[in-house]
N, C-alpha and C positions, 0 to 999 in steps of 0.2 A: 046602449053604447055611449052616446053623447048626452051630457046633462043639458036640459032645456034652457038653463040659464047661462050656458057658455057664451053665446053670442052677446048677451046683455053685458056680461062681465068684461069681455074683450072690448066692446064699444066704450064702456066706461073708462077702463084703464087706458085704452088707446087715445082717448081724448084728454086724459089728465096727466099721465106719466110722461115726462119729458126727459131726454138725455139719460135714459135708463142704461144700465150696464149689462143687460142680458140679452136673451133672444129677442126681446120685445114682447109685448102683451100676447100676440098671437102665438108665437113659438112656445112661450112658457105655459100658456093655457093648454095648448095641444099636448105637451109632455105630461102635465098634471092630469088631464082628462084621460089620456091613454093609460097612465098608471092606475087611475081609479077604476078603470074598466076591468082590471085584472085582479083586484083585491079579493082575498078570501072573505068569508063572512066575519071571521074574527078581526081581520085587519080593517075591514070596512067599518065595523062598530067602533074600533079603537080610534081610527081616524076621525070619525064623526064626533067622538067625545072630545077631541082636541081642536077641531075647527069651531070657531065661534058659533053659538047655537042658532043665530039668525041666518046663517048661511046653509043650514040644513045638511051639513056634512060635505058641502061641495068643495073639493080640494082645489079646483080651478080658481076659486075666488080668492085664494091666498097665494097663488103662484107668483105674483109680482110684488108681494109685500116687502120682500128684502130689498127691492129697488126703491119702492115708493117711500120708505122711511128715510132715504138719503137726501131728499131734495125739498127745498122750502115750499115749492108749489103743491106738493102732495103731503107734506108733513111740516106745516109752517112753524109749529111751536117746538117740536122735539127733534128736528133733523140733526142739530149739532151733537146730540147725545148718541147718534148711531154711526158717526163717521169712522169709528174704530172698525166697523164691519166692512168698509169699502174694499180693503185689500183681500177679503175672503172670497170675492167673486171671481178671481182669476189667478193665474201665475204667469210669470214671464221667464223666458230663458234668454241668454245672450243671443245676439243676432246669428241666425243660421246654425245654431247649436240645436240639433234635432233629436235630442234625448233629454229626458227629465232627470235631474239630480236633486232629490229633496234637500240635501245638505247645502246646496247652492241656491236652489230656486224656491225653497219653502222654509226659510230660516225661522225657527221657533214655531213651526206649524202655521205661520201666518200666510196662508195661500188657500186656494180652493180645495186642494187635497187634504190639508190639515182640517179645514172646516167640515168636509164630508165625514171624516173619521170622528171628529169631535161631536158633531150633532147626531151622528148615528148612535153614539153612546149616550149622550145627554137625553135623547128623546124617550129612553126607557129606563133611565137611571132612577132607582127608587129614592135616592138621596135628594132629588130635585122635586119641586112642587109642580102643581098643575100648570101654572103660568109659564114656568121654565120649559115644561114639556111642549106646550103649545108653540112657544117661540122656536124651540129646536125643530119641530116639525116643519114650520114655515120656512126656516132657513134651509133645511134639508131638501125640501121640494124644489126650492129655487136653485140651489147650487147643483143639484143633479141635472137640471136643465142647462145651467151655465156651462158646465164642464163639457157638454156635448156640442156646444157652439165652438168650433175650432179656434177662433181668434181669442177666446178666453184662455188659451194656452199659446200666446203669441210671443213676440220678441220685445225685449226691454226698450230698445232704441226707438221704436215707433209706437210704443204703448199699445201693443196688440192691434196694430193697424189704424189706430185713432188719428195718428198724425200723417197718414198717407191719404191725401185728399184729391178730389177730382169730380168728374161728371159721369152720370149713369143714364143710359137710355134717352139721350137728347134732352135731359132735364136742364133747366136753366139755373137751378140752384146747386151749390156745391155740397157734396156729401163726403164721407170718408169710408175707407175699406171696412172698418169694423162695423159701421152702421149698415153697410150693404148686407153683411152676414147676419146681423141682428134681425133686420126687418126688410131691407130693400128688395132682396131677391124673393123673399116670401110674398111680399106685396104684389110683385109682378105676376107670380104664379097664381095667386088668388084671383086677381082681376082678369088675367088673360084666359085661364082655363076653368075657373069655377065661378065666374060671375060675382066674385067677392062673397060667395056663400061659404061661410066658415064651417057649416055643418057638412057640406059636401066634401070640403077639403079634409076635414077630420076623418071622414070615412075612408078617404084615399090613404091617409097616413096610417090609419088603423089597419087597413088591408096590408100595407107594407110591413107593419109590425107582425102580423100573423104569418106572413110569408117568411119572415126572418126566423120564426120559431123561437125556441128557447136559446137566445143568443149566449155565447160564451162570455166569460169574465163578467158575470152579472154583478158582482160586488168587488171587483178588482179596480179600485179607484185609480191606481197608477196606470193600469192598462187603458182606462178611459182617456186619461191624459195623453198617453203615448199615441193613441189613435188620432186624437185631435191634432197633436203636434205633427204627425205624419202628413195629414192633409195640408197643414200650414206650410211645411217644407217642400212638398211635392207639387202643389197645385194653386193654392189660394193667391200667392203673390205674383203669379204669371198673368200678364195682360193678354190681350187678344193676338198679339204678335209673339207671344211666349217670351217677352222681356220681363225681367224682374222689376216690379214696382217698388218705389221708395218715396220717402218724404220730400225729396228734392224736386220732383217733377209731378205735376198734376196728371192724373190718369183720365182717360176717356174710354169708358167701357159700355158695351151694349149687349146685343143678343148672343154673340159668340160666348162672352164670359158667362152670361146667364145660363145658356144651355149646357155649358161645360160643368157648372157647379150646382145647379138646383138639385140634382140627384144626390149629391153629398149631403146637402142640407136636410133633405127628406129622410135619408138614411139615418142621420144623426138624431133627428126628431123621434123617429121610430125606436131607435136604440135607447134613447133617453127615457122614453115612456115605458118600454119593456123593463129596463133595468130598475127604474124607480119603483115600479109596481112590485118587482121581485124583492127589492130591498125592504119595502114596507111590509110585505107579507112575512119576511123572515124576522123583522123586528117585532111584529105583533106576536109571533110565535114565541120569540125569546122573552117577551114581556110576560106572557102567561106563565112561562117556566119560572121566571124570577119571582112573580107574584105567588106561585105555588110554594116556592122555597120559603118566601117570607111568611106565608100563612103557617107553614109547618114550624118555622122557627118561633113565630109568635105563640103557637099552640104549646110548643115545648117550654117556652119561657113562662107561660101562664101556669103550666103544671109545676115548674120549678118554684115559682113564687108561692103557689098554694101549699106546696110541701114545706117550704121554709116557714110560712105562717103557722102551719100546724106544729112544726117542731118548736117554734118560738112559743106558741100557746101552751104546749105541754110543759116546756121549761118553766114558764111563769106559774103554771098550776101546781108544779111539784114542790 
């Protein structure tokens, strides 16, 4: 079920990746590990061929790569070259517009839905080389996690909850609503109920994933977005008095908010893992089909070239 190196990887990234734009190291690692637990033999071998060799095929180890490349503390020399990818981690709708319109919210495919479609194609496109396939896989794994974090489908005016700030669980330092959904609520769950044991928590989320069975809309990226947006509009912005939070007033949230929302987070983690695994299995199967077609085409081309050489030789000898 769980890779033995998951805890080491989470500890490493949790210590080094700051201001990340996704679930956070724990959430992304859980989604990747859940996905890997479902891979077919063919998909597993294919993924292993794309993950850097020294990681022994561990998909968890690359789950936060798309975040780490953006920041100088994790990518000191090359981070300016990756800023173009920042807008691919999310999409925003106008405030309290609770439906996704690609023509309005994803212009020129520059949003998370466009990224999911693009990298699903690139990762098996025979026109791209091995490095481009590796990059596409790492983006795809990360964005499949991001889109299931509801506030990655948030509102433009508050930057997906980033500008809504306040205090959580009597902590003395200020946080923001987006950060709570990235990692704050998960951290409370881990420490309160699992003794900060990531393996035990993974097993809980894994059980939730199995209980979900084969979830619907496994590859319907727009539906994934609509699900997140539904949570945003119906629940996430409501404080403990059921008042709508906004950037003009600092929030104070505690156990009531936590208990109301931790179930949504765990449902989304399980869905993200299930769907990513299903997607990778399908892409691996499609890749074999494409490869078979290419082999057949190459064989036919070789036969044609041989025939032309023979015709040319006979012409020259006559």
